[in-house]
PDB file of N, H, CA, C and O in Angstrom:
ATOM      1  N   MET A   1     -21.064  36.425 -57.239  1.00  0.00           N
ATOM      2  CA  MET A   1     -21.188  35.508 -56.011  1.00  0.00           C
ATOM      3  C   MET A   1     -21.187  33.996 -56.496  1.00  0.00           C
ATOM      4  O   MET A   1     -21.077  33.106 -55.652  1.00  0.00           O
ATOM      5  N   PRO A   2     -21.280  33.766 -57.529  1.00  0.00           N
ATOM      6  CA  PRO A   2     -20.974  32.298 -58.083  1.00  0.00           C
ATOM      7  C   PRO A   2     -19.554  31.783 -57.940  1.00  0.00           C
ATOM      8  O   PRO A   2     -19.277  30.583 -57.933  1.00  0.00           O
ATOM      9  N   ASP A   3     -18.633  32.814 -57.821  1.00  0.00           N
ATOM     10  H   ASP A   3     -18.858  33.788 -57.827  1.00  0.00           H
ATOM     11  CA  ASP A   3     -17.155  32.369 -57.671  1.00  0.00           C
ATOM     12  C   ASP A   3     -16.730  32.038 -56.110  1.00  0.00           C
ATOM     13  O   ASP A   3     -15.694  31.424 -55.852  1.00  0.00           O
ATOM     14  N   GLU A   4     -17.642  32.511 -55.097  1.00  0.00           N
ATOM     15  H   GLU A   4     -18.483  33.010 -55.306  1.00  0.00           H
ATOM     16  CA  GLU A   4     -17.475  32.159 -53.902  1.00  0.00           C
ATOM     17  C   GLU A   4     -17.594  30.650 -53.589  1.00  0.00           C
ATOM     18  O   GLU A   4     -18.478  29.934 -54.058  1.00  0.00           O
ATOM     19  N   LYS A   5     -16.518  30.194 -52.666  1.00  0.00           N
ATOM     20  H   LYS A   5     -15.800  30.776 -52.285  1.00  0.00           H
ATOM     21  CA  LYS A   5     -16.711  28.766 -52.337  1.00  0.00           C
ATOM     22  C   LYS A   5     -17.115  28.899 -50.883  1.00  0.00           C
ATOM     23  O   LYS A   5     -16.766  29.869 -50.210  1.00  0.00           O
ATOM     24  N   PRO A   6     -17.922  27.818 -50.367  1.00  0.00           N
ATOM     25  CA  PRO A   6     -18.179  28.049 -48.925  1.00  0.00           C
ATOM     26  C   PRO A   6     -17.109  27.641 -48.015  1.00  0.00           C
ATOM     27  O   PRO A   6     -16.409  26.690 -48.361  1.00  0.00           O
ATOM     28  N   THR A   7     -16.867  28.269 -46.814  1.00  0.00           N
ATOM     29  H   THR A   7     -17.436  29.042 -46.533  1.00  0.00           H
ATOM     30  CA  THR A   7     -15.867  28.008 -45.988  1.00  0.00           C
ATOM     31  C   THR A   7     -16.213  26.876 -45.021  1.00  0.00           C
ATOM     32  O   THR A   7     -17.246  26.941 -44.355  1.00  0.00           O
ATOM     33  N   VAL A   8     -15.471  25.958 -44.939  1.00  0.00           N
ATOM     34  H   VAL A   8     -14.632  25.905 -45.480  1.00  0.00           H
ATOM     35  CA  VAL A   8     -15.717  24.667 -44.081  1.00  0.00           C
ATOM     36  C   VAL A   8     -14.815  24.657 -42.890  1.00  0.00           C
ATOM     37  O   VAL A   8     -13.591  24.589 -43.000  1.00  0.00           O
ATOM     38  N   ILE A   9     -15.455  24.728 -41.736  1.00  0.00           N
ATOM     39  H   ILE A   9     -16.449  24.783 -41.647  1.00  0.00           H
ATOM     40  CA  ILE A   9     -14.602  24.809 -40.519  1.00  0.00           C
ATOM     41  C   ILE A   9     -14.850  23.445 -39.899  1.00  0.00           C
ATOM     42  O   ILE A   9     -15.958  22.999 -39.603  1.00  0.00           O
ATOM     43  N   LYS A  10     -13.609  22.802 -39.729  1.00  0.00           N
ATOM     44  H   LYS A  10     -12.709  23.165 -39.969  1.00  0.00           H
ATOM     45  CA  LYS A  10     -13.762  21.458 -38.965  1.00  0.00           C
ATOM     46  C   LYS A  10     -13.442  21.488 -37.706  1.00  0.00           C
ATOM     47  O   LYS A  10     -12.327  21.878 -37.360  1.00  0.00           O
ATOM     48  N   THR A  11     -14.413  21.062 -36.786  1.00  0.00           N
ATOM     49  H   THR A  11     -15.318  20.746 -37.067  1.00  0.00           H
ATOM     50  CA  THR A  11     -14.054  21.141 -35.250  1.00  0.00           C
ATOM     51  C   THR A  11     -13.810  19.735 -34.946  1.00  0.00           C
ATOM     52  O   THR A  11     -13.989  18.762 -35.679  1.00  0.00           O
ATOM     53  N   GLY A  12     -13.340  19.786 -33.662  1.00  0.00           N
ATOM     54  H   GLY A  12     -13.195  20.576 -33.067  1.00  0.00           H
ATOM     55  CA  GLY A  12     -13.060  18.363 -33.196  1.00  0.00           C
ATOM     56  C   GLY A  12     -11.984  17.456 -33.983  1.00  0.00           C
ATOM     57  O   GLY A  12     -11.110  17.985 -34.669  1.00  0.00           O
ATOM     58  N   GLY A  13     -12.081  16.274 -33.865  1.00  0.00           N
ATOM     59  H   GLY A  13     -12.791  15.844 -33.307  1.00  0.00           H
ATOM     60  CA  GLY A  13     -11.076  15.499 -34.667  1.00  0.00           C
ATOM     61  C   GLY A  13     -10.748  14.090 -34.016  1.00  0.00           C
ATOM     62  O   GLY A  13     -11.243  13.760 -32.939  1.00  0.00           O
ATOM     63  N   SER A  14      -9.942  13.334 -34.686  1.00  0.00           N
ATOM     64  H   SER A  14      -9.540  13.602 -35.561  1.00  0.00           H
ATOM     65  CA  SER A  14      -9.575  12.159 -34.036  1.00  0.00           C
ATOM     66  C   SER A  14      -8.443  12.355 -33.157  1.00  0.00           C
ATOM     67  O   SER A  14      -7.617  13.210 -33.477  1.00  0.00           O
ATOM     68  N   ASN A  15      -8.288  11.697 -32.110  1.00  0.00           N
ATOM     69  H   ASN A  15      -8.959  11.002 -31.850  1.00  0.00           H
ATOM     70  CA  ASN A  15      -7.344  11.817 -31.221  1.00  0.00           C
ATOM     71  C   ASN A  15      -6.221  10.561 -31.335  1.00  0.00           C
ATOM     72  O   ASN A  15      -5.292  10.327 -30.563  1.00  0.00           O
ATOM     73  N   LEU A  16      -6.608   9.845 -32.533  1.00  0.00           N
ATOM     74  H   LEU A  16      -7.363  10.035 -33.160  1.00  0.00           H
ATOM     75  CA  LEU A  16      -5.722   8.679 -32.715  1.00  0.00           C
ATOM     76  C   LEU A  16      -4.347   8.893 -32.686  1.00  0.00           C
ATOM     77  O   LEU A  16      -3.689   7.961 -32.223  1.00  0.00           O
ATOM     78  N   GLY A  17      -3.667  10.005 -33.109  1.00  0.00           N
ATOM     79  H   GLY A  17      -4.201  10.762 -33.485  1.00  0.00           H
ATOM     80  CA  GLY A  17      -2.360  10.160 -33.043  1.00  0.00           C
ATOM     81  C   GLY A  17      -1.875  10.231 -31.522  1.00  0.00           C
ATOM     82  O   GLY A  17      -0.868   9.606 -31.188  1.00  0.00           O
ATOM     83  N   LEU A  18      -2.568  10.964 -30.640  1.00  0.00           N
ATOM     84  H   LEU A  18      -3.386  11.472 -30.911  1.00  0.00           H
ATOM     85  CA  LEU A  18      -2.281  11.275 -29.434  1.00  0.00           C
ATOM     86  C   LEU A  18      -2.414   9.841 -28.677  1.00  0.00           C
ATOM     87  O   LEU A  18      -1.537   9.597 -27.848  1.00  0.00           O
ATOM     88  N   ILE A  19      -3.158   9.133 -28.830  1.00  0.00           N
ATOM     89  H   ILE A  19      -3.870   9.331 -29.503  1.00  0.00           H
ATOM     90  CA  ILE A  19      -3.321   7.816 -28.389  1.00  0.00           C
ATOM     91  C   ILE A  19      -2.093   6.922 -28.671  1.00  0.00           C
ATOM     92  O   ILE A  19      -1.463   6.296 -27.818  1.00  0.00           O
ATOM     93  N   PHE A  20      -1.826   6.963 -30.138  1.00  0.00           N
ATOM     94  H   PHE A  20      -2.337   7.472 -30.830  1.00  0.00           H
ATOM     95  CA  PHE A  20      -0.539   6.147 -30.485  1.00  0.00           C
ATOM     96  C   PHE A  20       0.711   6.670 -29.677  1.00  0.00           C
ATOM     97  O   PHE A  20       1.486   5.850 -29.184  1.00  0.00           O
ATOM     98  N   VAL A  21       0.912   8.007 -29.538  1.00  0.00           N
ATOM     99  H   VAL A  21       0.282   8.673 -29.938  1.00  0.00           H
ATOM    100  CA  VAL A  21       2.030   8.408 -28.859  1.00  0.00           C
ATOM    101  C   VAL A  21       2.034   8.113 -27.356  1.00  0.00           C
ATOM    102  O   VAL A  21       3.100   7.884 -26.784  1.00  0.00           O
ATOM    103  N   ALA A  22       0.799   8.114 -26.666  1.00  0.00           N
ATOM    104  H   ALA A  22      -0.067   8.300 -27.131  1.00  0.00           H
ATOM    105  CA  ALA A  22       0.717   7.647 -25.415  1.00  0.00           C
ATOM    106  C   ALA A  22       0.977   6.094 -25.266  1.00  0.00           C
ATOM    107  O   ALA A  22       1.460   5.660 -24.220  1.00  0.00           O
ATOM    108  N   LEU A  23       0.672   5.313 -26.255  1.00  0.00           N
ATOM    109  H   LEU A  23       0.279   5.665 -27.104  1.00  0.00           H
ATOM    110  CA  LEU A  23       0.949   3.962 -26.086  1.00  0.00           C
ATOM    111  C   LEU A  23       2.379   3.625 -26.331  1.00  0.00           C
ATOM    112  O   LEU A  23       2.907   2.691 -25.727  1.00  0.00           O
ATOM    113  N   ALA A  24       3.082   4.421 -27.277  1.00  0.00           N
ATOM    114  H   ALA A  24       2.653   5.179 -27.767  1.00  0.00           H
ATOM    115  CA  ALA A  24       4.259   4.261 -27.592  1.00  0.00           C
ATOM    116  C   ALA A  24       5.474   4.747 -26.195  1.00  0.00           C
ATOM    117  O   ALA A  24       6.610   4.325 -25.978  1.00  0.00           O
ATOM    118  N   ILE A  25       4.837   5.540 -25.625  1.00  0.00           N
ATOM    119  H   ILE A  25       3.915   5.882 -25.801  1.00  0.00           H
ATOM    120  CA  ILE A  25       5.655   6.071 -24.413  1.00  0.00           C
ATOM    121  C   ILE A  25       5.541   5.082 -23.337  1.00  0.00           C
ATOM    122  O   ILE A  25       6.499   4.875 -22.592  1.00  0.00           O
ATOM    123  N   ALA A  26       4.188   4.325 -23.181  1.00  0.00           N
ATOM    124  H   ALA A  26       3.410   4.494 -23.786  1.00  0.00           H
ATOM    125  CA  ALA A  26       4.002   3.427 -22.219  1.00  0.00           C
ATOM    126  C   ALA A  26       4.778   2.189 -22.550  1.00  0.00           C
ATOM    127  O   ALA A  26       5.351   1.611 -21.626  1.00  0.00           O
ATOM    128  N   LEU A  27       4.855   1.733 -23.738  1.00  0.00           N
ATOM    129  H   LEU A  27       4.390   2.202 -24.488  1.00  0.00           H
ATOM    130  CA  LEU A  27       5.637   0.569 -24.355  1.00  0.00           C
ATOM    131  C   LEU A  27       7.076   0.833 -23.783  1.00  0.00           C
ATOM    132  O   LEU A  27       7.593   0.049 -22.987  1.00  0.00           O
ATOM    133  N   ALA A  28       7.706   1.988 -24.231  1.00  0.00           N
ATOM    134  H   ALA A  28       7.286   2.625 -24.877  1.00  0.00           H
ATOM    135  CA  ALA A  28       9.160   2.364 -23.894  1.00  0.00           C
ATOM    136  C   ALA A  28       9.311   2.272 -22.664  1.00  0.00           C
ATOM    137  O   ALA A  28      10.354   1.712 -22.325  1.00  0.00           O
ATOM    138  N   ALA A  29       8.481   2.705 -21.668  1.00  0.00           N
ATOM    139  H   ALA A  29       7.634   3.160 -21.944  1.00  0.00           H
ATOM    140  CA  ALA A  29       8.701   2.465 -20.277  1.00  0.00           C
ATOM    141  C   ALA A  29       8.627   1.165 -19.727  1.00  0.00           C
ATOM    142  O   ALA A  29       9.322   0.784 -18.785  1.00  0.00           O
ATOM    143  N   VAL A  30       7.884   0.567 -20.248  1.00  0.00           N
ATOM    144  H   VAL A  30       7.319   0.876 -21.013  1.00  0.00           H
ATOM    145  CA  VAL A  30       7.928  -1.063 -19.918  1.00  0.00           C
ATOM    146  C   VAL A  30       9.259  -1.661 -20.253  1.00  0.00           C
ATOM    147  O   VAL A  30       9.970  -2.262 -19.446  1.00  0.00           O
ATOM    148  N   VAL A  31       9.526  -1.451 -21.475  1.00  0.00           N
ATOM    149  H   VAL A  31       8.949  -0.963 -22.130  1.00  0.00           H
ATOM    150  CA  VAL A  31      10.972  -1.921 -21.936  1.00  0.00           C
ATOM    151  C   VAL A  31      12.183  -1.546 -21.211  1.00  0.00           C
ATOM    152  O   VAL A  31      13.182  -2.235 -21.002  1.00  0.00           O
ATOM    153  N   ALA A  32      11.913  -0.232 -20.828  1.00  0.00           N
ATOM    154  H   ALA A  32      11.101   0.327 -20.998  1.00  0.00           H
ATOM    155  CA  ALA A  32      13.164   0.306 -20.122  1.00  0.00           C
ATOM    156  C   ALA A  32      13.167  -0.270 -18.749  1.00  0.00           C
ATOM    157  O   ALA A  32      14.246  -0.528 -18.214  1.00  0.00           O
ATOM    158  N   PHE A  33      11.863  -0.527 -18.043  1.00  0.00           N
ATOM    159  H   PHE A  33      10.986  -0.318 -18.478  1.00  0.00           H
ATOM    160  CA  PHE A  33      11.891  -1.015 -16.768  1.00  0.00           C
ATOM    161  C   PHE A  33      12.500  -2.578 -16.698  1.00  0.00           C
ATOM    162  O   PHE A  33      13.154  -3.021 -15.754  1.00  0.00           O
ATOM    163  N   MET A  34      12.145  -3.287 -17.877  1.00  0.00           N
ATOM    164  H   MET A  34      11.613  -2.927 -18.644  1.00  0.00           H
ATOM    165  CA  MET A  34      12.644  -4.757 -17.797  1.00  0.00           C
ATOM    166  C   MET A  34      14.108  -4.684 -18.114  1.00  0.00           C
ATOM    167  O   MET A  34      14.793  -5.524 -17.531  1.00  0.00           O
ATOM    168  N   PHE A  35      14.665  -3.941 -18.834  1.00  0.00           N
ATOM    169  H   PHE A  35      14.108  -3.259 -19.307  1.00  0.00           H
ATOM    170  CA  PHE A  35      16.083  -3.758 -19.162  1.00  0.00           C
ATOM    171  C   PHE A  35      16.853  -3.307 -17.756  1.00  0.00           C
ATOM    172  O   PHE A  35      17.942  -3.775 -17.426  1.00  0.00           O
ATOM    173  N   TYR A  36      16.240  -2.493 -17.115  1.00  0.00           N
ATOM    174  H   TYR A  36      15.355  -2.113 -17.383  1.00  0.00           H
ATOM    175  CA  TYR A  36      16.863  -2.011 -15.747  1.00  0.00           C
ATOM    176  C   TYR A  36      16.766  -3.285 -14.862  1.00  0.00           C
ATOM    177  O   TYR A  36      17.798  -3.618 -14.280  1.00  0.00           O
ATOM    178  N   GLN A  37      15.697  -4.003 -14.700  1.00  0.00           N
ATOM    179  H   GLN A  37      14.858  -3.732 -15.172  1.00  0.00           H
ATOM    180  CA  GLN A  37      15.641  -5.238 -13.747  1.00  0.00           C
ATOM    181  C   GLN A  37      16.641  -6.015 -14.216  1.00  0.00           C
ATOM    182  O   GLN A  37      17.392  -6.432 -13.334  1.00  0.00           O
ATOM    183  N   LYS A  38      16.933  -6.398 -15.502  1.00  0.00           N
ATOM    184  H   LYS A  38      16.323  -6.060 -16.218  1.00  0.00           H
ATOM    185  CA  LYS A  38      17.659  -7.391 -16.115  1.00  0.00           C
ATOM    186  C   LYS A  38      19.226  -7.048 -15.553  1.00  0.00           C
ATOM    187  O   LYS A  38      20.007  -7.826 -15.005  1.00  0.00           O
ATOM    188  N   GLU A  39      19.394  -5.749 -15.852  1.00  0.00           N
ATOM    189  H   GLU A  39      18.759  -5.117 -16.298  1.00  0.00           H
ATOM    190  CA  GLU A  39      20.889  -5.342 -15.511  1.00  0.00           C
ATOM    191  C   GLU A  39      20.998  -5.402 -13.939  1.00  0.00           C
ATOM    192  O   GLU A  39      22.019  -5.884 -13.448  1.00  0.00           O
ATOM    193  N   GLN A  40      20.099  -4.983 -13.222  1.00  0.00           N
ATOM    194  H   GLN A  40      19.270  -4.591 -13.621  1.00  0.00           H
ATOM    195  CA  GLN A  40      19.982  -5.141 -11.728  1.00  0.00           C
ATOM    196  C   GLN A  40      20.292  -6.576 -11.362  1.00  0.00           C
ATOM    197  O   GLN A  40      21.162  -6.861 -10.538  1.00  0.00           O
ATOM    198  N   SER A  41      19.622  -7.390 -11.940  1.00  0.00           N
ATOM    199  H   SER A  41      18.916  -7.158 -12.608  1.00  0.00           H
ATOM    200  CA  SER A  41      19.744  -8.930 -11.638  1.00  0.00           C
ATOM    201  C   SER A  41      21.084  -9.271 -11.876  1.00  0.00           C
ATOM    202  O   SER A  41      21.693  -9.832 -10.965  1.00  0.00           O
ATOM    203  N   ASN A  42      21.794  -8.974 -13.198  1.00  0.00           N
ATOM    204  H   ASN A  42      21.300  -8.518 -13.938  1.00  0.00           H
ATOM    205  CA  ASN A  42      23.206  -9.236 -13.368  1.00  0.00           C
ATOM    206  C   ASN A  42      24.119  -8.528 -12.465  1.00  0.00           C
ATOM    207  O   ASN A  42      25.187  -9.095 -12.234  1.00  0.00           O
ATOM    208  N   ASP A  43      23.905  -7.430 -11.929  1.00  0.00           N
ATOM    209  H   ASP A  43      23.038  -6.969 -12.117  1.00  0.00           H
ATOM    210  CA  ASP A  43      24.921  -6.910 -11.017  1.00  0.00           C
ATOM    211  C   ASP A  43      24.843  -7.521  -9.671  1.00  0.00           C
ATOM    212  O   ASP A  43      25.837  -7.596  -8.950  1.00  0.00           O
ATOM    213  N   ASP A  44      23.661  -7.965  -9.317  1.00  0.00           N
ATOM    214  H   ASP A  44      22.853  -7.904  -9.903  1.00  0.00           H
ATOM    215  CA  ASP A  44      23.465  -8.663  -8.013  1.00  0.00           C
ATOM    216  C   ASP A  44      24.130 -10.099  -8.189  1.00  0.00           C
ATOM    217  O   ASP A  44      24.620 -10.617  -7.186  1.00  0.00           O
ATOM    218  N   ALA A  45      24.175 -10.752  -9.375  1.00  0.00           N
ATOM    219  H   ALA A  45      23.777 -10.331 -10.190  1.00  0.00           H
ATOM    220  CA  ALA A  45      24.662 -12.148  -9.411  1.00  0.00           C
ATOM    221  C   ALA A  45      26.310 -12.050  -9.314  1.00  0.00           C
ATOM    222  O   ALA A  45      27.041 -12.813  -8.682  1.00  0.00           O
ATOM    223  N   VAL A  46      26.674 -10.985 -10.056  1.00  0.00           N
ATOM    224  H   VAL A  46      26.080 -10.365 -10.569  1.00  0.00           H
ATOM    225  CA  VAL A  46      28.044 -10.745  -9.959  1.00  0.00           C
ATOM    226  C   VAL A  46      28.697 -10.441  -8.534  1.00  0.00           C
ATOM    227  O   VAL A  46      29.795 -10.840  -8.147  1.00  0.00           O
ATOM    228  N   THR A  47      27.798  -9.662  -7.851  1.00  0.00           N
ATOM    229  H   THR A  47      26.906  -9.339  -8.166  1.00  0.00           H
ATOM    230  CA  THR A  47      28.172  -9.372  -6.509  1.00  0.00           C
ATOM    231  C   THR A  47      28.298 -10.509  -5.644  1.00  0.00           C
ATOM    232  O   THR A  47      29.228 -10.661  -4.851  1.00  0.00           O
ATOM    233  N   GLU A  48      27.173 -11.448  -5.841  1.00  0.00           N
ATOM    234  H   GLU A  48      26.417 -11.325  -6.485  1.00  0.00           H
ATOM    235  CA  GLU A  48      27.040 -12.536  -4.909  1.00  0.00           C
ATOM    236  C   GLU A  48      28.383 -13.764  -5.392  1.00  0.00           C
ATOM    237  O   GLU A  48      28.992 -14.510  -4.625  1.00  0.00           O
ATOM    238  N   ALA A  49      28.519 -13.658  -6.637  1.00  0.00           N
ATOM    239  H   ALA A  49      28.025 -13.052  -7.260  1.00  0.00           H
ATOM    240  CA  ALA A  49      29.665 -14.476  -7.026  1.00  0.00           C
ATOM    241  C   ALA A  49      30.799 -14.004  -6.501  1.00  0.00           C
ATOM    242  O   ALA A  49      31.504 -14.913  -6.063  1.00  0.00           O
ATOM    243  N   ALA A  50      31.277 -12.856  -6.366  1.00  0.00           N
ATOM    244  H   ALA A  50      30.704 -12.117  -6.722  1.00  0.00           H
ATOM    245  CA  ALA A  50      32.531 -12.343  -5.997  1.00  0.00           C
ATOM    246  C   ALA A  50      32.614 -12.450  -4.342  1.00  0.00           C
ATOM    247  O   ALA A  50      33.734 -12.528  -3.835  1.00  0.00           O
ATOM    248  N   THR A  51      31.679 -12.453  -3.675  1.00  0.00           N
ATOM    249  H   THR A  51      30.770 -12.390  -4.086  1.00  0.00           H
ATOM    250  CA  THR A  51      31.311 -12.604  -2.342  1.00  0.00           C
ATOM    251  C   THR A  51      31.657 -14.034  -2.055  1.00  0.00           C
ATOM    252  O   THR A  51      32.473 -14.346  -1.188  1.00  0.00           O
ATOM    253  N   ALA A  52      31.056 -14.837  -2.756  1.00  0.00           N
ATOM    254  H   ALA A  52      30.393 -14.583  -3.460  1.00  0.00           H
ATOM    255  CA  ALA A  52      31.342 -16.327  -2.560  1.00  0.00           C
ATOM    256  C   ALA A  52      32.802 -16.879  -2.736  1.00  0.00           C
ATOM    257  O   ALA A  52      33.324 -17.735  -2.022  1.00  0.00           O
ATOM    258  N   ILE A  53      33.392 -16.217  -3.851  1.00  0.00           N
ATOM    259  H   ILE A  53      32.967 -15.522  -4.432  1.00  0.00           H
ATOM    260  CA  ILE A  53      34.775 -16.481  -4.006  1.00  0.00           C
ATOM    261  C   ILE A  53      35.796 -15.812  -2.893  1.00  0.00           C
ATOM    262  O   ILE A  53      36.832 -16.364  -2.524  1.00  0.00           O
ATOM    263  N   GLY A  54      35.398 -14.715  -2.490  1.00  0.00           N
ATOM    264  H   GLY A  54      34.557 -14.267  -2.790  1.00  0.00           H
ATOM    265  CA  GLY A  54      36.259 -14.324  -1.437  1.00  0.00           C
ATOM    266  C   GLY A  54      36.020 -14.844  -0.199  1.00  0.00           C
ATOM    267  O   GLY A  54      36.892 -14.690   0.656  1.00  0.00           O
ATOM    268  N   ASP A  55      34.737 -15.591   0.146  1.00  0.00           N
ATOM    269  H   ASP A  55      34.029 -15.716  -0.550  1.00  0.00           H
ATOM    270  CA  ASP A  55      34.625 -16.294   1.379  1.00  0.00           C
ATOM    271  C   ASP A  55      35.531 -17.694   1.162  1.00  0.00           C
ATOM    272  O   ASP A  55      36.184 -18.194   2.078  1.00  0.00           O
ATOM    273  N   ALA A  56      35.473 -18.177  -0.030  1.00  0.00           N
ATOM    274  H   ALA A  56      34.942 -17.771  -0.774  1.00  0.00           H
ATOM    275  CA  ALA A  56      36.164 -19.424  -0.157  1.00  0.00           C
ATOM    276  C   ALA A  56      37.597 -19.195   0.031  1.00  0.00           C
ATOM    277  O   ALA A  56      38.291 -19.977   0.680  1.00  0.00           O
ATOM    278  N   ALA A  57      38.070 -18.094  -0.547  1.00  0.00           N
ATOM    279  H   ALA A  57      37.506 -17.459  -1.074  1.00  0.00           H
ATOM    280  CA  ALA A  57      39.486 -17.657  -0.504  1.00  0.00           C
ATOM    281  C   ALA A  57      40.060 -17.644   0.767  1.00  0.00           C
ATOM    282  O   ALA A  57      41.134 -18.167   1.063  1.00  0.00           O
ATOM    283  N   LYS A  58      39.215 -16.949   1.608  1.00  0.00           N
ATOM    284  H   LYS A  58      38.342 -16.524   1.368  1.00  0.00           H
ATOM    285  CA  LYS A  58      39.463 -16.776   3.133  1.00  0.00           C
ATOM    286  C   LYS A  58      39.361 -18.190   3.731  1.00  0.00           C
ATOM    287  O   LYS A  58      40.244 -18.519   4.524  1.00  0.00           O
ATOM    288  N   ASP A  59      38.450 -19.002   3.460  1.00  0.00           N
ATOM    289  H   ASP A  59      37.733 -18.735   2.816  1.00  0.00           H
ATOM    290  CA  ASP A  59      38.436 -20.420   4.229  1.00  0.00           C
ATOM    291  C   ASP A  59      39.782 -21.325   3.652  1.00  0.00           C
ATOM    292  O   ASP A  59      40.258 -22.211   4.362  1.00  0.00           O
ATOM    293  N   VAL A  60      40.291 -21.046   2.432  1.00  0.00           N
ATOM    294  H   VAL A  60      39.905 -20.326   1.856  1.00  0.00           H
ATOM    295  CA  VAL A  60      41.418 -21.658   2.094  1.00  0.00           C
ATOM    296  C   VAL A  60      42.692 -21.159   2.684  1.00  0.00           C
ATOM    297  O   VAL A  60      43.711 -21.818   2.888  1.00  0.00           O
ATOM    298  N   GLY A  61      42.470 -19.825   2.942  1.00  0.00           N
ATOM    299  H   GLY A  61      41.642 -19.290   2.777  1.00  0.00           H
ATOM    300  CA  GLY A  61      43.734 -19.252   3.588  1.00  0.00           C
ATOM    301  C   GLY A  61      43.754 -19.638   5.050  1.00  0.00           C
ATOM    302  O   GLY A  61      44.850 -19.788   5.588  1.00  0.00           O
ATOM    303  N   ASP A  62      42.674 -19.808   5.720  1.00  0.00           N
ATOM    304  H   ASP A  62      41.783 -19.686   5.283  1.00  0.00           H
ATOM    305  CA  ASP A  62      42.638 -20.303   7.027  1.00  0.00           C
ATOM    306  C   ASP A  62      42.957 -21.761   7.146  1.00  0.00           C
ATOM    307  O   ASP A  62      43.504 -22.149   8.179  1.00  0.00           O
ATOM    308  N   ALA A  63      42.665 -22.621   6.172  1.00  0.00           N
ATOM    309  H   ALA A  63      42.221 -22.306   5.333  1.00  0.00           H
ATOM    310  CA  ALA A  63      42.995 -23.867   6.104  1.00  0.00           C
ATOM    311  C   ALA A  63      44.646 -24.236   6.102  1.00  0.00           C
ATOM    312  O   ALA A  63      45.240 -25.172   6.638  1.00  0.00           O
ATOM    313  N   VAL A  64      45.134 -23.131   5.291  1.00  0.00           N
ATOM    314  H   VAL A  64      44.652 -22.371   4.855  1.00  0.00           H
ATOM    315  CA  VAL A  64      46.564 -23.376   5.002  1.00  0.00           C
ATOM    316  C   VAL A  64      47.696 -22.865   6.097  1.00  0.00           C
ATOM    317  O   VAL A  64      48.865 -23.238   6.193  1.00  0.00           O
ATOM    318  N   LYS A  65      46.914 -21.810   6.958  1.00  0.00           N
ATOM    319  H   LYS A  65      45.965 -21.508   6.879  1.00  0.00           H
ATOM    320  CA  LYS A  65      47.901 -21.441   7.903  1.00  0.00           C
ATOM    321  C   LYS A  65      48.527 -22.417   8.781  1.00  0.00           C
ATOM    322  O   LYS A  65      47.847 -23.389   9.110  1.00  0.00           O
ATOM    323  N   PRO A  66      49.661 -22.315   9.191  1.00  0.00           N
ATOM    324  CA  PRO A  66      50.376 -23.220   9.955  1.00  0.00           C
ATOM    325  C   PRO A  66      49.991 -22.885  11.444  1.00  0.00           C
ATOM    326  O   PRO A  66      49.751 -21.726  11.784  1.00  0.00           O
ATOM    327  N   LYS A  67      49.947 -23.818  12.213  1.00  0.00           N
ATOM    328  H   LYS A  67      50.142 -24.759  11.938  1.00  0.00           H
ATOM    329  CA  LYS A  67      49.482 -23.466  13.632  1.00  0.00           C
ATOM    330  C   LYS A  67      50.672 -23.829  14.541  1.00  0.00           C
ATOM    331  O   LYS A  67      50.596 -23.654  15.757  1.00  0.00           O
TER     332      LYS A  67
END
């Protein structure tokens, strides 16, 4: 019996790894949302500029028409 080593059973444990993964996912979601908002803002700006140019061209075309 002197050669027998005691068996240690570890229960519970730290959830630090799980907390780290949850924080990483939350951070990735925030970054993705910010990127999406930036892209949406750029798309809106381009659309507004194109609309303004189209309206200006129409006004110029109306002004040049002979009556």
